[in-house]
LUMTI-348986 format. One record per residue: x, y, z of N, C-alpha, C in turn; residue in three letters. Coordinates in steps of 0.2 Angstrom, whole numbers, padded with zeros to 4 digits, always signed. Layout:
% LUMTI-348986
XYZXYZXYZALA ...
***
This chain:
% LUMTI-348986
+0004-0006+0000+0000+0000+0000+0004+0006+0000SER +0010+0006+0003+0015+0012+0003+0017+0014-0004ALA +0017+0009-0008+0020+0010-0015+0014+0010-0020ARG +0008+0011-0018+0002+0011-0023+0003+0016-0028PHE +0005+0022-0026+0005+0028-0031+0012+0029-0033ALA +0017+0024-0032+0024+0025-0034+0028+0026-0029GLY +0035+0025-0029+0040+0026-0024+0040+0034-0023ASP +0040+0036-0017+0040+0043-0015+0034+0046-0015GLY +0028+0043-0016+0022+0047-0016+0020+0048-0009ALA +0017+0054-0008+0014+0056-0001+0008+0052+0001SER +0006+0052+0007-0001+0050+0009-0006+0053+0005ASP -0006+0059+0004-0011+0062+0000-0012+0060-0007ALA -0006+0059-0010-0006+0056-0017-0008+0049-0017GLU -0007+0045-0013-0009+0038-0013-0017+0038-0011ARG -0019+0042-0007-0026+0043-0006-0030+0045-0012THR -0027+0050-0015-0031+0053-0021-0031+0047-0026LYS -0026+0044-0027-0026+0038-0033-0031+0033-0031LYS -0031+0031-0025-0036+0026-0023-0043+0029-0024LEU -0045+0035-0021-0051+0037-0022-0053+0038-0030LEU -0048+0040-0034-0050+0040-0041-0051+0034-0044THR -0047+0029-0042-0049+0022-0044-0055+0019-0042ALA -0058+0021-0036-0064+0019-0034-0070+0024-0035LEU -0069+0029-0039-0074+0034-0040-0081+0031-0043SER -0081+0026-0046-0087+0024-0049-0089+0017-0045SER -0086+0016-0040-0088+0010-0036-0093+0011-0031THR -0098+0007-0030-0103+0007-0025-0101+0006-0018SER -0104+0008-0013-0103+0007-0006-0102+0000-0005ASP -0106-0004-0008-0105-0012-0006-0098-0014-0008VAL -0095-0011-0014-0089-0014-0016-0083-0010-0014ASP -0084-0006-0008-0079-0002-0006-0076-0005+0001ARG -0077-0012+0002-0075-0015+0008-0067-0015+0008ARG -0064-0014+0014-0057-0014+0015-0055-0017+0022ALA -0049-0019+0022-0046-0022+0029-0039-0020+0030ARG -0038-0017+0036-0031-0016+0038-0029-0022+0041PHE -0022-0024+0040-0019-0030+0043-0012-0028+0046VAL -0011-0030+0052-0004-0029+0055-0002-0036+0057CYS +0005-0038+0056+0008-0044+0058+0014-0042+0062ALA +0015-0045+0068+0021-0044+0072+0024-0051+0073ILE +0030-0051+0071+0034-0058+0072+0039-0057+0078ALA +0039-0062+0082+0044-0062+0088+0047-0069+0088ILE +0054-0069+0088+0058-0075+0089+0058-0077+0096PHE +0056-0083+0098+0057-0086+0104+0063-0090+0105ASP +0068-0088+0108+0074-0092+0108+0073-0098+0112SER +0069-0098+0117+0067-0104+0121+0065-0110+0117LYS +0060-0109+0113+0057-0114+0109+0060-0114+0102SER +0065-0109+0101+0068-0109+0094+0063-0108+0088ASN +0058-0104+0090+0052-0103+0085+0050-0096+0084SER +0047-0095+0079+0044-0088+0078+0037-0088+0079ILE +0035-0083+0083+0028-0082+0085+0025-0076+0081LYS +0020-0077+0078+0017-0072+0074+0010-0069+0076VAL +0009-0063+0077+0003-0060+0080+0000-0056+0075PHE -0006-0057+0074-0010-0053+0068-0016-0049+0071GLU -0016-0043+0069-0022-0039+0070-0026-0037+0064GLY -0032-0037+0064-0036-0035+0058-0041-0030+0060LYS -0043-0026+0055-0049-0021+0056-0052-0021+0050CYS -0058-0023+0049-0063-0022+0043-0066-0016+0043ASP -0068-0014+0037-0071-0008+0036-0073-0006+0029GLY -0073+0000+0027-0075+0002+0020-0071+0009+0019ARG -0070+0010+0012-0067+0016+0010-0072+0022+0009ILE -0071+0027+0012-0075+0033+0012-0075+0036+0005ALA -0079+0040+0003-0079+0044-0004-0074+0050-0004HIS -0074+0053+0002-0069+0059+0003-0065+0058+0010THR -0059+0061+0010-0055+0061+0016-0059+0065+0022PRO -0058+0063+0028-0061+0066+0033-0056+0065+0039LYS -0054+0071+0042-0050+0070+0048-0042+0071+0047GLY -0038+0073+0052-0031+0074+0051-0027+0069+0056THR -0031+0065+0060-0027+0061+0064-0024+0055+0061ASN -0019+0052+0063-0016+0046+0060-0012+0048+0054GLY -0012+0043+0050-0007+0044+0044-0010+0039+0038PHE -0007+0039+0033-0009+0034+0027-0016+0035+0025GLY -0019+0029+0025-0026+0029+0023-0031+0031+0029TYR -0029+0033+0034-0034+0034+0040-0039+0039+0038ASP -0038+0044+0035-0044+0049+0033-0049+0046+0028PRO -0048+0040+0025-0053+0037+0021-0055+0030+0023ILE -0053+0028+0029-0055+0021+0031-0060+0022+0037PHE -0066+0019+0036-0071+0019+0041-0072+0012+0044ILE -0070+0011+0050-0071+0004+0053-0078+0002+0053PRO -0079-0005+0053-0086-0007+0053-0089-0005+0060ASP -0095-0003+0060-0099-0001+0066-0098+0006+0068GLY -0094+0010+0064-0093+0017+0065-0095+0021+0059TYR -0096+0027+0060-0098+0032+0054-0092+0037+0052SER -0087+0037+0057-0082+0041+0056-0075+0038+0054GLU -0071+0041+0050-0065+0038+0048-0060+0038+0054THR -0055+0033+0053-0049+0033+0058-0046+0040+0059PHE -0046+0044+0053-0043+0051+0053-0047+0056+0057GLY -0053+0054+0059-0057+0059+0063-0059+0056+0070SER -0056+0050+0071-0058+0047+0078-0053+0050+0083MET -0055+0049+0089-0050+0050+0095-0045+0045+0094ASP -0039+0046+0096-0033+0041+0095-0035+0035+0100SER -0037+0036+0106-0038+0031+0110-0044+0026+0108ALA -0049+0029+0105-0054+0024+0102-0051+0021+0096VAL -0047+0024+0092-0044+0021+0086-0040+0015+0088LYS -0036+0016+0093-0031+0011+0095-0034+0005+0098GLN -0040+0006+0101-0044+0000+0104-0046-0005+0099GLU -0047-0002+0093-0050-0007+0087-0045-0008+0082MET -0040-0004+0081-0036-0004+0075-0032-0011+0075SER -0030-0012+0069-0026-0018+0067-0019-0018+0071HIS -0016-0012+0071-0010-0012+0075-0011-0013+0082ARG -0016-0010+0085-0017-0010+0092-0018-0018+0094GLY -0022-0021+0090-0024-0028+0091-0018-0032+0091ARG -0013-0031+0086-0007-0035+0085-0002-0034+0091ALA -0002-0028+0093+0003-0026+0098+0001-0028+0105ILE -0006-0028+0106-0008-0031+0112-0007-0039+0113ARG -0008-0042+0107-0007-0049+0107+0001-0051+0108ALA +0005-0047+0105+0012-0048+0106+0014-0046+0113ALA +0012-0041+0116+0013-0038+0122+0011-0044+0127ARG +0005-0047+0127+0003-0052+0131+0008-0058+0131ASP +0010-0060+0125+0015-0065+0124+0022-0064+0127PHE +0024-0058+0126+0030-0056+0129+0030-0056+0137LEU +0024-0054+0140+0023-0054+0147+0023-0061+0150GLY +0020-0065+0146+0021-0072+0148+0028-0075+0147GLN +0031-0073+0142+0038-0075+0141+0042-0073+0147LEU +0042-0067+0149+0045-0064+0155+0044-0067+0161CYS +0037-0070+0162+0035-0073+0168+0037-0080+0168GLU +0039-0083+0162+0041-0090+0161+0035-0094+0160GLY +0029-0091+0159+0023-0095+0158+0021-0097+0150THR +0025-0094+0146+0024-0095+0139+0028-0101+0136ALA 
***
């Protein structure tokens, strides 16, 4: 997604290109999903643990809000009417793909430090 509009394109340029590509697309076909994966190597078990967070939603017709970065101003998570870009940061982090992946990785690291993982 970072290279969608070419190397060196700004967030605004990527957003504009995506909205242009979707300009004749109905709301039903504007489904989207943010995904974040975090990998941690566990030297005890000599294995890699992968933690994934997902957030489903849809692409808005116009950008709204200045919070966040990337596609946040055009991503509306399921169950909400406002974009990530216009949401309070604490609300966004509770449901975001990054927040979910980070919490899962944090829980694993806590267990690892306690010796219960």
